[in-house]
C-alpha positions as CSV (number, residue, x, y, z in Angstrom):
1,M,0.0,0.0,0.0
2,A,1.4,3.4,-1.0
3,S,2.2,5.8,1.8
4,V,0.0,8.9,2.1
5,W,1.7,12.1,1.1
6,H,0.7,15.2,3.0
7,M,1.2,18.4,1.0
8,P,2.7,21.3,3.0
9,S,0.4,24.3,3.4
10,I,1.2,27.3,1.3
11,R,1.2,30.9,2.6
12,G,-0.1,33.7,0.4
13,D,3.4,35.2,0.1
14,G,4.6,32.1,-1.8
15,Y,6.7,30.4,0.9
16,T,6.2,26.9,2.3
17,R,5.2,27.2,6.0
18,G,8.1,26.2,8.2
19,M,10.8,27.4,5.7
20,P,11.9,31.0,6.2
21,P,12.3,33.3,3.3
22,S,15.8,33.8,1.9
23,T,17.9,36.6,3.5
24,G,21.3,37.9,2.9
25,V,22.4,36.2,6.1
26,G,23.3,32.5,5.7
27,R,21.9,32.4,2.1
28,G,24.3,29.7,1.1
29,A,23.3,27.5,4.0
30,C,19.6,28.0,3.3
31,L,20.0,27.1,-0.4
32,A,22.1,24.1,0.6
33,A,19.4,22.9,3.0
34,R,16.7,23.4,0.4
35,R,18.7,21.5,-2.2
36,W,19.2,18.7,0.3
37,G,15.5,18.6,1.1
38,V,14.6,18.4,-2.6
39,T,17.1,15.6,-3.1
40,L,15.6,13.7,-0.2
41,M,12.1,14.2,-1.5
42,L,13.0,13.0,-4.9
43,A,14.3,9.8,-3.4
44,L,11.2,9.3,-1.4
45,L,8.9,9.9,-4.3
46,A,10.9,7.7,-6.5
47,M,10.7,4.9,-3.9
48,A,6.9,5.4,-3.9
49,G,7.0,4.6,-7.6
50,C,3.7,4.0,-9.4
51,G,1.8,4.0,-6.1
52,G,2.8,7.7,-5.6
53,R,1.5,8.7,-9.0
54,D,-1.7,6.8,-8.5
55,A,-2.3,8.6,-5.2
56,R,-2.0,12.0,-7.0
57,N,-4.3,10.9,-9.8
58,A,-6.9,9.7,-7.5
59,S,-7.4,13.1,-5.9
60,A,-8.0,16.6,-7.3
61,I,-5.5,17.8,-9.8
62,T,-3.1,20.4,-8.4
63,I,-1.1,22.4,-10.9
64,G,2.0,24.4,-9.8
65,F,1.9,27.5,-12.1
66,V,5.2,29.3,-12.4
67,P,5.3,32.5,-14.6
68,K,8.4,34.7,-15.1
69,G,6.9,37.4,-13.0
70,S,3.6,38.9,-11.9
71,T,3.8,42.7,-12.4
72,H,3.4,42.9,-16.2
73,E,-0.1,43.0,-17.6
74,H,0.9,40.0,-19.7
75,W,1.2,37.7,-16.6
76,K,-1.9,39.0,-15.0
77,R,-3.9,38.0,-18.1
78,V,-2.1,34.6,-18.3
79,R,-3.4,34.0,-14.7
80,I,-7.0,34.9,-15.8
81,G,-6.8,32.3,-18.5
82,A,-5.3,29.6,-16.2
83,E,-8.0,30.1,-13.6
84,K,-10.7,30.1,-16.2
85,A,-9.6,26.7,-17.5
86,A,-9.4,25.3,-13.9
87,A,-12.9,26.5,-13.2
88,E,-14.3,24.9,-16.3
89,F,-12.7,21.5,-15.5
90,S,-13.9,21.7,-11.9
91,A,-17.5,22.6,-13.0
92,A,-17.4,19.6,-15.4
93,G,-16.5,17.2,-12.6
94,T,-12.7,17.2,-12.7
95,P,-11.5,19.3,-9.7
96,V,-8.5,21.3,-10.7
97,S,-6.7,23.9,-8.6
98,V,-3.9,26.2,-9.8
99,I,-1.2,27.4,-7.3
100,W,0.4,30.5,-8.8
101,K,3.9,31.4,-7.7
102,A,6.1,33.9,-9.4
103,P,9.6,35.2,-8.6
104,M,9.7,38.7,-7.3
105,R,11.8,39.9,-10.2
106,E,11.9,38.7,-13.8
107,D,15.7,38.3,-13.6
108,D,15.8,36.1,-10.4
109,R,16.5,32.7,-12.0
110,E,17.5,31.2,-8.6
111,Q,14.2,32.1,-7.0
112,Q,12.3,30.6,-10.0
113,L,14.4,27.5,-9.7
114,Q,13.5,27.2,-6.0
115,V,9.8,27.6,-6.8
116,V,9.9,24.6,-9.2
117,E,11.9,22.5,-6.7
118,G,9.3,23.4,-4.1
119,F,6.4,22.2,-6.2
120,T,8.3,19.0,-6.9
121,S,8.8,18.5,-3.1
122,Q,5.0,19.1,-2.5
123,G,4.1,16.4,-5.0
124,V,1.8,18.5,-7.2
125,S,0.1,16.7,-10.1
126,G,1.9,18.8,-12.7
127,I,4.0,22.0,-13.3
128,V,3.3,24.7,-15.8
129,L,6.5,26.9,-16.3
130,A,7.6,29.9,-18.2
131,P,11.4,29.6,-17.8
132,L,13.4,32.8,-17.1
133,D,16.4,31.0,-18.5
134,S,16.1,28.4,-21.3
135,S,19.0,26.4,-19.9
136,A,19.1,26.9,-16.1
137,L,15.6,25.5,-15.6
138,R,16.3,22.2,-17.4
139,R,17.6,20.5,-14.2
140,P,14.5,21.1,-12.0
141,V,12.2,20.0,-14.9
142,E,14.3,16.8,-15.2
143,E,14.0,16.2,-11.5
144,A,10.3,16.6,-11.6
145,A,10.0,14.2,-14.5
146,R,12.1,11.6,-12.7
147,V,9.4,11.3,-10.0
148,G,6.5,11.4,-12.4
149,I,5.6,15.0,-12.3
150,P,5.1,16.3,-15.8
151,T,5.9,19.8,-17.0
152,V,4.2,22.0,-19.6
153,I,6.4,24.9,-20.8
154,F,4.6,28.1,-21.8
155,D,5.6,31.5,-23.1
156,S,9.3,30.9,-23.5
157,A,11.0,27.7,-24.7
158,L,13.2,25.3,-22.6
159,A,16.4,24.4,-24.3
160,P,16.7,20.8,-25.5
161,P,17.3,18.1,-24.5
162,N,14.4,18.3,-22.1
163,R,11.5,16.1,-20.7
164,I,8.5,18.3,-21.2
165,V,4.9,17.4,-22.2
166,S,4.2,20.3,-24.5
167,Y,5.2,23.9,-25.3
168,V,2.4,26.4,-25.3
169,S,3.4,29.7,-26.7
170,T,3.1,32.6,-29.2
171,D,5.1,32.0,-32.4
172,N,7.6,34.5,-31.4
173,G,9.6,34.3,-34.6
174,K,6.5,35.2,-36.5
175,G,5.9,38.1,-34.1
176,G,9.4,39.4,-34.8
177,H,8.8,39.2,-38.6
178,L,5.5,41.1,-38.2
179,A,7.4,43.9,-36.3
180,G,10.1,44.0,-39.0
181,R,7.6,44.2,-41.7
182,R,5.8,47.1,-39.9
183,M,9.1,48.9,-39.5
184,G,10.0,48.4,-43.2
185,E,6.6,49.9,-44.2
186,L,6.9,52.8,-41.9
187,L,10.4,53.7,-43.2
188,K,9.5,52.9,-46.8
189,G,12.5,50.5,-46.9
190,T,15.3,52.9,-46.0
191,G,16.7,54.4,-42.8
192,T,18.5,53.7,-39.5
193,V,17.0,51.6,-36.7
194,L,18.0,50.5,-33.2
195,M,16.7,47.5,-31.3
196,L,16.5,47.3,-27.5
197,R,16.6,43.6,-26.4
198,Y,15.0,42.3,-23.2
199,Q,17.5,40.1,-21.3
200,E,19.9,37.3,-21.9
201,G,18.6,33.8,-21.6
202,S,14.9,34.6,-22.4
203,A,14.2,32.3,-25.4
204,A,10.9,34.0,-26.3
205,T,12.4,37.5,-26.7
206,E,15.5,36.2,-28.4
207,E,13.2,34.6,-31.1
208,R,11.4,37.9,-31.5
209,E,14.6,39.9,-31.9
210,Q,16.0,37.5,-34.4
211,G,12.8,37.4,-36.3
212,F,12.8,41.2,-36.5
213,L,16.4,41.3,-37.7
214,D,15.9,38.5,-40.2
215,Q,12.9,40.3,-41.7
216,L,14.8,43.6,-42.2
217,H,17.8,41.8,-43.7
218,S,15.8,39.8,-46.2
219,A,13.0,42.3,-47.2
220,Y,14.4,45.7,-46.4
221,P,18.2,45.8,-47.1
222,G,18.1,49.6,-47.3
223,I,17.5,49.7,-43.5
224,T,20.6,49.7,-41.3
225,V,20.5,48.5,-37.7
226,I,22.8,50.8,-35.8
227,S,22.5,49.1,-32.4
228,S,21.2,45.7,-31.4
229,D,23.3,44.6,-28.4
230,Q,21.8,46.5,-25.5
231,Y,19.4,45.0,-22.9
232,A,16.4,46.6,-21.2
233,G,16.5,44.4,-18.1
234,P,13.5,43.1,-16.1
235,T,11.5,46.3,-15.3
236,R,10.2,49.5,-16.9
237,D,12.7,51.4,-14.8
238,T,15.7,49.5,-16.0
239,A,14.4,49.7,-19.5
240,K,14.0,53.5,-19.2
241,R,17.6,53.8,-18.1
242,A,18.9,51.6,-20.9
243,S,16.8,53.6,-23.4
244,E,18.1,56.9,-22.1
245,N,21.7,55.6,-22.6
246,L,20.9,54.6,-26.2
247,L,19.1,57.8,-27.0
248,N,22.0,59.9,-25.7
249,R,24.2,58.2,-28.2
250,F,21.9,57.7,-31.2
251,A,18.8,60.0,-30.9
252,S,19.9,62.3,-33.8
253,K,20.9,59.3,-36.0
254,I,17.9,57.0,-35.9
255,D,14.6,56.8,-37.8
256,G,13.1,53.8,-36.0
257,I,13.1,51.8,-32.8
258,F,12.0,48.2,-32.0
259,T,11.6,46.9,-28.4
260,S,10.8,43.2,-27.7
261,N,8.6,43.1,-24.6
262,E,6.2,45.1,-22.5
263,S,8.6,46.6,-20.0
264,A,11.1,47.5,-22.7
265,T,8.4,49.2,-24.8
266,G,7.1,51.1,-21.8
267,G,10.6,52.2,-20.7
268,M,11.6,53.4,-24.3
269,L,8.3,55.3,-24.6
270,L,9.0,57.2,-21.4
271,A,12.6,58.0,-22.5
272,L,11.3,59.3,-25.9
273,Q,8.7,61.4,-24.2
274,D,11.3,62.9,-21.8
275,I,13.4,64.3,-24.7
276,G,10.5,65.3,-26.9
277,R,11.1,62.6,-29.6
278,A,8.0,60.6,-29.1
279,G,6.0,60.7,-32.3
280,H,9.1,61.8,-34.3
281,V,10.7,58.3,-34.6
282,A,9.0,55.2,-36.0
283,F,8.4,53.0,-32.9
284,V,7.2,49.4,-32.9
285,G,6.9,47.5,-29.6
286,F,6.0,44.0,-28.5
287,D,3.3,43.0,-26.0
288,F,0.1,44.8,-25.1
289,S,-0.4,47.1,-22.2
290,S,-3.5,49.3,-21.7
291,S,-1.1,52.2,-21.2
292,F,0.0,51.9,-24.8
293,L,-3.4,52.8,-26.3
294,E,-3.3,56.5,-25.9
295,P,0.3,56.8,-27.3
296,L,-0.8,54.6,-30.2
297,A,-3.7,57.0,-30.9
298,R,-1.3,60.0,-30.7
299,G,1.2,58.4,-33.0
300,E,3.9,58.0,-30.4
301,I,3.8,54.2,-30.9
302,N,3.3,53.2,-34.5
303,G,2.3,49.6,-33.7
304,F,2.9,46.8,-31.3
305,I,2.8,43.0,-31.6
306,A,0.1,41.5,-29.3
307,Q,0.1,38.1,-27.9
308,H,-3.0,36.3,-26.5
309,P,-2.0,35.8,-22.8
310,V,-5.5,34.8,-21.6
311,N,-5.5,32.1,-24.3
312,M,-1.9,31.1,-23.3
313,G,-2.8,30.5,-19.7
314,Y,-6.0,28.7,-20.6
315,L,-4.4,26.3,-23.1
316,S,-1.5,25.6,-20.7
317,V,-3.8,24.3,-18.0
318,K,-6.0,22.5,-20.5
319,T,-3.0,20.8,-22.0
320,M,-1.7,19.7,-18.6
321,V,-5.0,18.3,-17.5
322,E,-5.6,16.4,-20.7
323,H,-2.1,14.9,-20.4
324,L,-2.9,13.8,-16.8
325,Q,-6.1,12.3,-18.0
326,G,-4.1,10.1,-20.5
327,K,-5.1,12.0,-23.6
328,A,-2.6,12.7,-26.4
329,V,-1.6,16.4,-26.5
330,P,0.3,18.3,-29.2
331,A,4.0,18.9,-28.7
332,V,3.6,22.6,-29.6
333,V,0.5,24.7,-29.1
334,D,0.4,28.1,-30.9
335,T,-1.6,30.7,-29.0
336,G,-1.6,33.4,-31.7
337,V,0.0,36.8,-32.4
338,I,-1.2,39.9,-34.2
339,L,0.0,43.4,-35.2
340,V,-2.0,46.2,-33.6
341,T,-2.0,49.7,-35.2
342,A,-4.0,52.8,-34.9
343,D,-5.8,51.7,-38.1
344,N,-7.0,48.3,-36.8
345,V,-7.2,48.7,-33.0
346,A,-11.0,49.1,-33.0
347,E,-11.6,46.0,-35.1
348,A,-13.5,43.1,-33.4
349,S,-10.7,40.6,-34.1
350,V,-8.1,42.8,-32.5
351,Q,-10.3,43.7,-29.5
352,A,-10.8,40.0,-28.9
353,V,-7.1,39.7,-28.3
354,I,-6.2,43.0,-26.4
355,N,-9.5,43.4,-24.6
356,P,-11.0,39.9,-24.2
357,P,-14.2,39.6,-22.1
358,D,-12.4,37.5,-19.5
359,A,-9.9,40.3,-18.8
360,R,-12.5,43.1,-18.4
C-alpha cells in the first residue's frame, strides 16, 4: 500500500510554511538545505513509484503554475486564462486547482528554480512553467519528470534536450517578422534603426529579436540596424535607463526603434517622451499594455505586436489536465499573435485579443 503524502500548506506570500524566506544572512546555508531537502524528497517519491503517482491521480488535480513574474499586464492575463480553465474543468466534474507562484523579479533565476523545486517536493500533479532562462531551468524540470511530475512549458522555450509534455506559446519568430515588416513599411524601406533587447537567456524575446532582424535583412536591405546589443532588463525602470543611454548616443541618427517586450516598450516610450522625440521616430513595440493605447492614438507608438496571454494561460492548463487524463496532446500549441496599429485597433478581431471579455 502506498504511503500517504501530505502536502505542506502554502502561505499567500509564496513560501512553504516552516521554511523561512531567503535573506542575505546565511543564504548559502539556506540554499544548501533546500537542495538537500529536494534531493531527499526526490528519493522518497521515486521509492513510492507508481503508487505515488496513483495517489496523485486519485485526488483533485493540483497544478503548480510558475510564470516569469507577476507585475506585467501579460502575466496578470495569463493567470486569468489559467484560472478560467481550472474553473471549467472543476465545473465539469474534474476538480483542478492552480497554485500561482512567481519570482519577485523577472531576472531572479535562482528564485524561480527554487519555486519549481518546491512544487516537486510538494508532489503536485503537474507543473506549468515559463522559464526565465532556457538552460538553467532544465535541471529542476528533469528532477520533476524523474518522480512522475510532468511539466508543460509556456511563453518561453526550454532548451533541448528536455523532458516536457508540451510547449504552449506565441510563435515569437512570426511576431518578430511582423514587427520587422511594420518597421519596413513605416520607413519605406530605408533608414537607420536601433533594437533594444529584453534580457539574456529569455528564449521568447530572443526569437522575436532574431525574427525582426531577419525580416529587415531579407526584405528591407536599405534599413541599417545601428545598435542591437543592449538589454532593457526586467522592469520598466531598468528599460528606461537603458533607453536613455541609447538615445543619448543615437537619438539624432535614428529613424526607427524596436523593443521586444512590454517593459522595454514602456521604458523606451518614457525616455522618448522625456526628450520630446515621441512621435518623431517610427516606434514598434511588442506586447500589449492598456497604457499603450493613448500613445498609439497620438502616433507615439506606431504599432505593437500583441500576444494572447489569456489564451496562453487557458491552453497551458487545458494541455496539462488532458495529459494527466491520459489523452494525447500536441508537442507545440500556438496561442496566436497579431499586429496592432491605430488603423485596426478598433476591429473586433483585435479587440478580442487585447480586450477579451475575461480580462475586463
